[in-house]
Steps between C-alpha positions, in 0.01 A plus 500: 500500500646837395571749775322832495716792386475877517515729198879498525515122474590441865358199685237587759490318833197341662252768599646758263312633198536799272190702421415627150610851599847367590453510878612197704281327760591247771219297659533326840287351774519623860485293822121518504469367145415840350640588158700821454688673219787752481597696188808665351607646167837330541573126524851536644696777665701541180191589294435868429167655583292551186465862389213677670461231769559538874820348638457214745662183628553227246267200506780260594598722792142503624481122461809453715351713781168315479672161516708602802197642679285193436778272626487696827124467514432859394244604243727724300271761348233475771707476818394843617135448409442171684221535752442321828203326333729364224721326755225379732288352224803307382579389858146378562518286188825344625395411856647150519504288814262725693179375654191579298357700790816714514484574127131582532578740784764671287259538209228647721739750661645599162159559340354681800788716621774529238382462140300822469717710733879486523504208256470749213816683607832442326752318715759775453258764635391318818670626813513436873239763589249356252533145631498614864174689442357202309571254783370739764175560312436128448576407861293782651193421288521123462740371764860393531461165325398638155788748521736213574376305195552809283851527640570142394380577147699822470808323631468247218468779246801691634710185516433441130552867414837493674608194300393684186712803606194724503545589867798480733326442833189330640317795655187288544659337806639827636162673493324212669769454765470867591126466545573242770797692638317827556167331574324704234269203484443278799505133420180326598561308819450130460413319819727220612348150497475526881291817471313389188332191645213400719588462866364196680191686638437655158544167327259321735244776458531491119456121489194533723366769264549272199305218659276351234419657161249782537386822328792682663754243374371322193588139427761554225719737701424321830683185388770706326582689821517181703743358245719812527499472879581126505779502239674838492512485120549794268185634332603391150567149633158477665320629189685239291441199725329219306348179631802297386705694759284378790607153616235410756634154588855628559373814681718713274451804281749512213597855404630473143326781315345844518250700300632769268257789543587664169469197274244312713718194470683259727876539527776375729557630851683826569832319561617138509472521877131571450450134406413350838262279694276640773320298767126471440342542841189292576255791528609641166488155341135459603409838352680423174336158467160659547586762238622237253172306539298819453686599183461152352133488594428843351733446202718800588826448314717807451811448290768735364787467256772272635281258696484138386177365358262408781683715756322808631558794733414435866381856558262639237391862535120497535511157332554656157864601459842520665598727786750781440668772701237756411181314589663354811609843625144628457340203676758516779415867559137398551606234750712755683204738521270223625753393762531859630123516551491156662797576727344826619169329577667209680781687678774321302846636411552703187728356233754648255413567137433165332703393198619154382844523659365571847384137517839382375682706763265377772554137395881523486534705815275257691715203392812689600363585844403136547865403456504352149845433355614792282575273204153348520349850517698600191365198312141563614517866397665420168782749556794472259742610772514404866626854564159634396329266746734600780476874434123497474402269781767326708681804638168645613416232754438625850782558749321282756495206262869547421584483872267207555635293209865573575455414871393146409816446297744685723395331825539155355820548301710788636681485836733745674554286808669160509271204514472376856525127530237334714630310806 
């Protein structure tokens, strides 16, 4: 195949063409797959500029700069016009190895807070004051957590921009660190597991309140709450429990899956440590057997993507669909309101704000206080690290129990006086 030539008989390289008016064009593709062109009246530096035409760099000189810039990850002609949106949209397409929920959170934060505001700004024009004001506004109106997610996104964008030699420094981190440093925005206080649980009197009162299904606690959420209390499972694990996970004869609940709220499908547990077996207590077993018989009798079979044929969810929402974080939060708020009225009328203790993890904290903290081995507690909670179990629960046990437990060991095994032989 003959090579293309210019009007002087010189071979043209790939991407080079000569227009009918004698001007040269070089076409290339940037890092985002967008086509661009640069033009010159001269092919090489040795070529003269045609009479009446404006002097400019030769095409080959421009090509060399473009090639060097692209090798460094820079969009040659558009480096100064790249916006924050350009980088973030590319980053969101390349989220590999992240949990689907994390990616979904990034997408929601990007679309809600960034895309139509600072996302339109060119990277080279963004400065510390702009990002500081952006973080402060988000945190003051929507809370610290959304601001933190935006920080994570901007950090990704600035990391890429730095590699592309568009910016020299990651000011996204500086601006956010200074918000914390000067307390321009106060981070929402998260209660510790010890504070964010039901105390024994509160727990006993709440169980008494649950009693049997009633208008104040309808059947579907009544059984769901008792399962939360008896297992300490995460909400997504409870929503994804299917009948194949309940081994009645072995008195075991196999935690092997969870429900993905976004796709309404079954997926694996949060971590490998999430795969575990939990003891099926007798009272819960009776309730579940009754529920299984009811569902079979009334032909209530709720399935989602990922469940085997003939396997169905244990907990259907109003017998028609699966539970999710949204409908559970709403129903739990109604239970909380009903409990407050019941507690006031019956002189019972008030309880903290109800959410799925309060039952998990109560479960784990109760086992810890009862003296369960820390490794067993880690396995029951499904924690990936024993450090997490220790930091959340073990180091919070009461001082009296520490003294009591240590006294049993010390008195029987440690001596400071010589053993007196019996005559």
